[in-house]
C-alpha positions in Angstrom: 0.1 0.1 0.1 1.4 3.4 -1.1 1.8 6.2 1.7 -0.6 9.0 1.9 0.6 12.6 1.3 -1.4 15.7 1.5 -1.2 18.6 -1.1 -3.0 21.7 -1.0 -4.1 22.9 -4.5 -5.4 26.2 -5.4 -8.8 26.0 -6.2 -8.5 26.8 -10.0 -6.0 23.9 -10.3 -8.4 21.7 -8.6 -11.2 22.7 -11.0 -8.7 22.1 -14.1 -7.7 18.7 -12.9 -11.5 17.6 -12.2 -12.4 18.7 -15.8 -9.2 16.8 -17.1 -10.0 13.6 -15.2 -13.8 13.6 -16.4 -12.9 14.1 -20.0 -10.1 11.4 -19.7 -12.4 9.0 -17.7 -9.6 9.1 -14.8 -9.3 10.1 -11.3 -7.7 13.5 -10.2 -5.5 11.1 -8.0 -4.1 9.2 -11.3 -3.6 12.6 -12.9 -1.5 13.9 -10.1 0.4 10.7 -9.4 1.4 10.6 -13.2 2.4 14.0 -13.2 4.7 13.5 -10.1 6.0 10.6 -11.8 6.9 12.3 -15.0 8.5 15.4 -13.1 10.6 13.0 -11.1 12.0 11.0 -14.1 12.7 14.4 -15.7 14.5 15.5 -12.5 16.5 12.3 -12.4 17.3 12.6 -16.2 18.6 16.4 -15.9 20.7 15.2 -13.0 22.3 12.5 -14.7 22.8 14.9 -17.7 24.5 17.1 -15.6 26.9 14.7 -14.0 27.8 13.4 -17.3 28.6 17.0 -18.6 30.8 17.5 -15.7 32.5 14.1 -16.1 33.2 15.2 -19.9 34.4 18.5 -18.8 36.8 17.1 -16.5 38.1 14.6 -19.2 38.7 17.4 -21.5 40.7 19.2 -18.8 43.0 16.0 -18.5 43.4 15.3 -22.4 43.4 19.1 -23.3 42.0 18.4 -27.0 39.8 21.3 -27.5 39.1 22.5 -30.8 37.5 25.9 -31.7 34.0 25.6 -32.9 34.6 27.7 -35.9 37.5 25.6 -37.0 35.1 22.4 -36.8 32.2 24.0 -38.5 34.5 25.3 -41.5 35.9 21.8 -41.9 32.4 20.3 -41.9 31.3 22.8 -44.4 34.3 21.6 -46.6 33.3 18.1 -46.4 29.6 18.9 -47.1 30.9 20.7 -50.3 33.0 17.9 -51.2 36.2 19.2 -50.7 38.7 17.0 -49.1 40.5 18.6 -46.1 42.1 17.3 -42.7 40.0 17.5 -39.6 41.3 20.5 -37.3 42.8 17.7 -35.1 44.8 16.2 -37.9 48.2 17.7 -38.6 
């Protein structure tokens, strides 16, 4: 059995949720549970993304292989135009 949590909803939000629940043949409770589950998943994914980005940043600091975006963009444009050209990281 799930634990009970009490939340206080503004009256207008409660009315909106009741209308949505009725239209979708669902309960207000199920809408709230789904919303909280989605938000929790979003926050977990965001935190994982931040952890990965910070780890990648630390990795870049160790290797020091960083290339200017303008150089990479110019190289990609040359490739798209069919011009053979070494990548910015190739001598």
